[in-house]
C-alpha positions in Angstrom: 95.8 185.0 -17.2 98.7 187.6 -17.6 99.6 189.4 -14.5 99.5 193.0 -14.0 102.9 194.8 -14.5 104.4 197.7 -15.9 104.1 196.9 -19.6 100.5 195.6 -19.1 98.9 199.0 -17.8 98.8 200.7 -21.2 96.1 198.0 -22.2 93.8 198.9 -19.2 90.4 200.3 -19.8 89.8 204.1 -19.7 87.9 203.8 -16.3 91.1 202.7 -14.4 92.9 205.8 -13.0 96.6 205.6 -13.6 99.8 207.1 -12.0 100.4 210.8 -13.5 104.3 210.2 -12.6 107.1 208.7 -13.8 107.8 205.5 -11.7 111.0 204.9 -13.1 112.3 208.2 -11.5 111.1 207.6 -8.1 113.5 207.7 -5.2 112.7 205.7 -1.9 112.1 208.2 0.8 109.7 205.9 2.9 110.2 202.5 4.3 106.9 201.1 5.6 107.0 198.0 8.1 103.9 195.9 7.7 102.6 196.2 4.1 99.5 194.7 4.2 96.1 195.7 2.8 95.6 198.7 5.2 98.8 200.4 4.3 98.1 199.9 0.5 94.7 201.6 1.0 95.7 204.2 3.3 99.1 205.7 3.9 100.2 204.6 0.2 96.9 205.9 -1.0 97.8 209.4 0.4 101.4 209.3 -0.9 100.2 208.3 -4.1 97.9 211.4 -4.3 101.1 213.6 -3.5 103.1 211.9 -6.2 100.3 212.5 -8.8 99.7 216.2 -7.8 103.4 217.4 -7.4 105.7 214.5 -7.6 108.8 214.2 -5.2 111.2 211.5 -4.0 108.7 209.8 -2.0 108.8 205.9 -3.2 107.8 203.4 -0.7 110.0 200.2 0.1 107.4 198.0 1.6 108.5 195.2 4.1 106.9 192.2 5.6 108.2 191.0 9.0 106.6 187.4 9.0 106.0 186.0 5.5 106.8 186.4 1.9 103.0 186.5 1.1 102.7 190.1 0.0 105.9 190.4 -1.4 105.1 187.5 -3.7 101.8 189.2 -4.7 103.6 192.5 -5.4 107.1 192.1 -6.8 105.9 190.1 -9.9 103.7 192.9 -10.7 106.4 195.6 -10.4 104.6 196.4 -7.2 101.8 197.7 -8.9 98.3 196.9 -7.5 94.7 198.0 -7.9 92.9 200.0 -5.2 89.2 199.2 -5.5 86.9 201.7 -3.7 83.5 200.0 -3.0 80.1 201.8 -2.2 76.5 201.2 -2.9 77.0 203.4 -6.0 79.5 201.1 -7.4 83.5 200.8 -7.7 86.2 203.1 -8.5 89.4 201.6 -9.6 92.9 203.2 -9.2 96.4 201.8 -10.2 98.9 202.4 -7.4 102.4 203.0 -8.0 104.0 204.5 -5.0 105.4 201.2 -3.7 108.4 200.5 -5.5 109.8 197.3 -3.7 109.0 195.0 -1.1 111.4 193.2 1.3 110.6 190.3 3.4 112.6 190.6 6.9 113.2 186.9 7.9 114.7 186.1 4.4 117.2 188.8 4.7 117.2 191.0 7.7 120.4 192.8 6.6 118.7 194.1 3.5 115.8 195.5 5.3 118.0 197.2 8.0 120.3 198.6 5.3 117.1 200.0 3.2 116.1 201.6 6.4 119.4 203.2 7.2 120.2 204.6 3.8 120.2 208.5 3.9 117.5 209.1 1.5 114.9 207.4 3.7 113.3 210.1 5.7 110.3 208.5 7.2 109.8 205.0 8.4 105.9 204.1 8.8 104.5 200.9 10.3 101.2 198.8 10.6 102.0 196.1 12.7 98.8 195.8 14.6 98.6 196.5 18.4 100.4 193.1 19.1 103.5 194.1 16.9 104.7 196.8 19.6 105.6 193.9 22.0 104.4 196.0 25.0 102.2 195.4 28.0 98.7 197.1 27.0 98.0 197.9 30.6 101.0 199.9 31.3 102.6 200.8 27.8 105.9 199.3 28.9 108.2 197.2 26.7 107.6 193.5 27.5 111.2 192.4 28.1 109.7 188.8 28.3 108.3 188.8 24.9 110.2 186.1 22.8 110.7 188.3 20.0 112.3 190.9 22.2 114.4 188.6 23.9 115.8 187.3 20.6 116.3 190.7 19.4 118.3 191.8 22.6 120.5 188.8 21.9 120.6 188.9 18.2 120.4 192.6 17.3 121.6 192.1 13.4 118.8 189.4 12.8 115.7 191.0 14.3 112.2 189.5 14.5 110.2 192.3 15.9 109.3 195.8 14.3 111.0 197.2 17.4 114.3 195.3 16.9 114.2 196.4 13.2 113.8 199.9 14.2 116.5 199.8 16.6 118.9 198.1 14.2 118.3 200.9 11.6 118.6 203.6 14.1 122.1 202.1 15.6 123.4 202.0 12.0 122.6 205.6 11.4 123.8 206.4 14.8 127.3 204.6 14.1 127.6 206.2 10.7 126.6 209.6 12.0 123.8 209.8 9.7 120.6 211.8 10.5 117.9 210.3 12.2 114.3 210.0 11.0 110.7 210.4 11.7 108.8 207.2 12.6 105.2 207.1 12.1 102.9 204.6 13.7 99.7 204.0 12.0 98.3 201.5 14.5 95.2 201.8 16.5 96.8 202.6 19.9 96.2 205.7 22.0 99.0 208.1 21.8 100.7 205.8 19.3 103.7 207.9 18.7 104.3 208.1 22.5 103.9 204.3 22.9 106.4 203.6 20.0 109.0 206.1 21.4 108.4 204.8 25.1 109.1 200.9 24.0 112.1 202.0 21.5 113.9 204.1 24.1 113.5 201.3 26.9 115.0 198.8 24.4 117.6 201.2 23.4 118.6 201.7 27.1 119.5 198.1 27.2 122.2 198.8 24.8 123.6 202.1 25.7 122.6 205.5 27.4 124.3 207.5 24.6 122.5 205.7 21.9 119.1 206.2 23.8 119.9 210.0 23.9 120.9 210.0 20.2 117.3 208.6 19.4 115.8 211.3 21.6 117.7 213.9 19.7 117.7 212.6 16.1 114.2 210.9 15.9 110.6 212.1 16.1 107.5 210.1 16.8 104.2 211.8 15.8 100.9 210.4 17.0 98.6 209.7 14.3 94.9 208.7 14.0 94.1 206.4 10.9 90.5 205.6 9.7 89.7 203.4 6.4 87.6 200.1 6.4 89.8 197.8 4.6 88.4 193.9 4.6 90.8 191.2 3.7 90.7 190.7 0.0 89.3 187.2 -1.1 89.6 185.2 -4.2 86.0 186.3 -5.2 87.6 190.1 -5.4 90.4 189.0 -7.4 88.2 187.0 -9.8 86.0 190.1 -10.2 88.9 192.3 -10.8 90.4 190.0 -13.2 87.3 190.3 -15.4 87.4 193.9 -15.1 91.2 194.6 -15.9 91.8 191.5 -18.3 94.7 190.9 -16.0 95.6 189.1 -13.0 96.2 191.1 -9.9 97.2 189.0 -6.7 97.8 192.1 -4.9 94.5 194.1 -5.2 92.9 196.0 -2.2 89.3 196.6 -1.5 88.3 199.7 0.7 85.5 201.9 1.4 85.6 205.5 -0.2 85.9 207.4 3.2 89.5 207.9 4.4 90.8 210.0 7.2 94.4 210.5 8.5 95.5 212.9 11.1 99.2 213.4 12.0 100.8 215.3 14.9 103.0 218.2 13.5 106.3 216.7 14.8 108.6 215.8 12.1 112.3 215.4 12.4 112.7 215.3 8.6 111.2 216.5 5.3 107.9 214.8 4.5 105.5 214.5 1.7 103.0 217.3 1.4 100.3 215.3 2.6 98.1 218.1 3.7 97.6 219.1 0.1 95.7 215.9 -0.3 93.5 215.6 2.4 95.6 214.8 5.5 95.1 216.8 8.7 98.3 218.0 10.3 97.7 219.3 13.7 99.2 220.3 16.9 97.3 217.7 19.0 95.8 214.5 17.6 94.3 213.0 20.9 90.8 214.4 20.3 90.4 213.0 16.8 92.1 209.6 18.0 89.8 209.3 21.2 86.7 209.9 19.1 87.7 207.3 16.6 88.9 204.7 18.9 86.0 204.7 21.3 83.1 205.2 18.5 84.5 203.4 15.4 86.8 200.9 17.0 84.8 200.3 20.0 81.6 199.8 18.0 83.4 197.4 15.8 84.7 195.3 18.5 81.3 195.1 20.3 79.7 194.0 17.0 82.5 191.8 16.1 82.2 189.4 19.2 78.5 189.6 19.4 78.0 189.4 15.6 80.2 186.3 15.4 78.8 184.5 18.1 75.2 185.4 16.7 76.2 183.7 13.3 76.7 186.6 11.2 79.9 186.6 9.1 79.9 190.3 8.0 79.6 193.7 9.9 76.9 194.7 7.5 74.8 191.7 8.4 74.9 192.7 12.0 73.6 196.2 11.1 70.6 194.5 9.4 69.4 193.6 12.9 67.3 196.4 14.5 68.4 195.5 18.0 72.1 195.8 17.2 71.5 199.0 15.5 69.8 200.2 18.5 72.6 198.8 20.8 75.5 200.6 18.9 73.4 203.9 18.7 72.8 203.8 22.4 76.5 202.9 23.2 77.8 205.8 20.8 75.3 208.2 22.6 75.8 207.0 26.1 79.0 205.0 27.2 81.3 206.3 24.8 79.5 209.6 23.6 79.8 210.7 27.4 83.6 210.3 27.7 84.1 212.5 24.5 84.5 216.3 23.8 84.8 217.2 19.8 87.4 219.7 18.1 86.0 222.9 17.2 83.8 222.7 14.2 83.4 218.8 14.4 80.2 217.7 14.1 80.1 214.5 16.5 76.5 213.7 15.8 76.9 213.6 12.2 80.0 211.5 12.4 78.2 208.8 14.5 75.6 208.6 11.9 78.2 208.5 9.3 79.8 205.6 11.0 76.5 203.6 11.2 75.9 204.1 7.6 79.7 203.0 6.9 79.1 199.9 9.0 76.1 199.0 6.8 77.9 199.1 3.6 77.1 195.9 2.2 79.5 196.0 -0.8 82.2 195.6 1.8 82.7 192.0 3.2 84.0 193.0 6.5 84.3 189.9 8.5 83.5 189.9 12.1 86.2 187.2 12.7 88.9 189.5 11.2 87.8 192.5 13.5 87.7 190.0 16.5 91.5 189.1 16.2 93.9 190.0 18.9 91.2 191.3 21.6 93.5 191.4 24.5 95.5 194.0 22.5 92.4 196.1 21.5 90.1 195.9 24.3 92.2 198.3 26.7 91.9 201.1 24.5 88.5 200.6 22.8 86.6 199.9 25.7 88.5 199.7 29.0 89.5 203.4 29.0 85.9 204.3 28.4 85.1 201.9 31.3 87.3 203.5 33.8 86.3 207.0 32.9 82.6 206.0 33.4 83.3 204.3 36.7 85.2 207.3 38.0 82.1 209.5 37.0 79.5 207.1 38.2 78.2 206.9 34.4 76.7 204.1 32.4 78.9 200.9 31.9 76.0 198.4 30.8 77.1 198.2 26.9 80.7 198.2 27.9 80.4 195.3 30.1 78.3 193.6 27.2 81.2 194.0 25.1 83.8 192.5 27.6 81.2 189.7 28.3 81.1 188.9 24.3 84.9 188.8 24.3 85.0 186.6 27.1 82.4 184.3 25.6 84.3 184.5 22.3 87.9 183.7 23.6 86.3 180.7 25.6 86.9 179.1 22.2 83.6 177.2 21.7 80.4 178.8 19.9 77.0 178.6 20.8 76.5 175.4 18.5 79.5 173.7 20.5 81.9 174.2 17.5 85.4 175.4 18.0 86.1 179.2 17.4 89.8 179.8 15.9 90.8 182.5 18.4 93.6 184.5 16.9 95.2 186.4 19.9 98.8 186.3 21.4 97.3 185.3 24.8 94.8 182.8 23.4 96.2 180.1 25.7 96.1 182.0 28.8 92.8 183.4 28.2 91.2 179.9 27.2 92.8 178.5 30.4 91.1 180.9 32.6 87.8 180.1 30.9 88.2 176.3 31.0 89.0 176.5 34.5 85.6 178.1 35.3 83.2 176.0 32.8 79.6 176.6 33.8 80.4 179.2 36.2 80.2 182.7 34.4 81.0 184.6 37.3 84.1 182.5 37.8 85.1 182.8 34.1 84.5 186.9 34.6 86.8 186.8 37.7 89.5 184.8 36.1 89.8 186.7 32.9 89.6 190.0 34.6 92.4 188.9 36.8 94.8 189.0 34.0 96.5 192.3 34.5 98.3 192.4 31.0 94.6 193.3 29.8 92.8 194.6 32.7 95.5 196.1 34.9 95.3 195.6 38.5 92.1 197.9 39.2 89.3 196.5 37.4 89.0 193.0 39.3 88.1 195.3 42.3 85.3 197.2 40.6 82.0 195.4 41.9 79.7 197.1 39.4 82.0 195.9 36.6 82.2 192.4 37.7 78.6 191.9 38.5 77.3 193.7 35.1 79.7 191.6 33.1 78.8 188.3 34.8 75.0 189.1 34.2 75.6 189.4 30.4 77.8 186.3 30.3 75.3 184.3 32.2 72.4 185.4 29.8 74.8 184.8 26.7 74.9 181.3 27.9 71.4 180.9 28.8 69.8 182.5 26.0 72.3 183.2 23.4 73.8 186.4 22.4 71.4 187.4 19.6 68.2 186.6 21.8 69.9 188.6 24.7 70.6 191.6 22.5 67.0 191.4 21.0 65.6 191.1 24.4 67.5 194.1 25.8 67.6 196.5 22.6 64.7 195.1 20.5 62.0 197.8 19.8 
């Protein structure tokens, strides 16, 4: 089957939305680090909308920092791909053209650094997941003992980490007396722009004080909140679209219709007019970010660990269980909800219901295993910050402890049938060792895991109510199974 490309798009059916601008005239204005499915369905989606509405020099150079997989999907297709919005009412297909090139960092670090340093680039954005910041989630400090950071400090011209690439590009601009740029984190971290600025400056200070000061004066780091459910694309997805298009699209992306992007109004450079296509440019992102992290992401993590252990592959299957629906509804109202206040005019109760409806979308095959990845990097902002606030105010912590217990059961590496779990986490070995040393002793497992300060800090091990409640849930998970425990506690 012929691949999607520039010449083949003229044969697409009329129901496919096509770019309204001339791709040949696009000049790159954005470099994106981590060009996975989420970026293509979210930030590139909004930039595509700007180009369709008013044009501009905002072509995107995408980059992969690990493998050539996405480049090999995109480049043979002239970087075109289909965005498929799926809902219970059907599908909407849009051909996306904002990405104009894709580079692979490990193959040619110099090419990526040169691309980021060219004067036409005004914005560097990144979706590298929480672990990509090479920081200590409990403190926000750069982990100077991270192997990629150690490498990048010793070999600055051939970096491995996103932090190393950003430093290399900033340093080149600094040396050439070029302007700085706006660096936009689009990962699910509280105060993500501040976290990114902090680790970059800590790295830069290892090079020189003058360079660090130049970054402070010439670069900006707006905080953001991003929201769209984007499951991993499957071979079945590609086969379905092949039948629709009559072309093979290896780079297609599937997503839900809902999308939201909130950006702090803190730019060092020109930018696309994203606010004209639905992006909220605001003075303070924190309220939006906190609501999303605790209600959407916190719920997702609880459902992912509980759902996977209960034998469910997809989030929509978890939401078919009345006990899980009640669990999530209670969590949103109580443990998470009691820690939140909404911006003026924001209907938080309607948002909670909207989230539950989105979770129930059967047309999206959002895998519990995919959401369960990198829990050691996600739990601090998704659950543990709410936990600390509830402990301080003597509020409810029951479901927060259930979520932590489900994560501990998951990272033990063996499911309820005795089969191995493929735990994808940068701390997987350390977490597994803590569990293995306390097999058959749930209280010991909880104490051992919560003692890992990189995740839990040094305070939560001393919170007896947290330790006791988490241990209670873990004991029940081992004795009765997760699904039976949830049904017993939250069944109608």
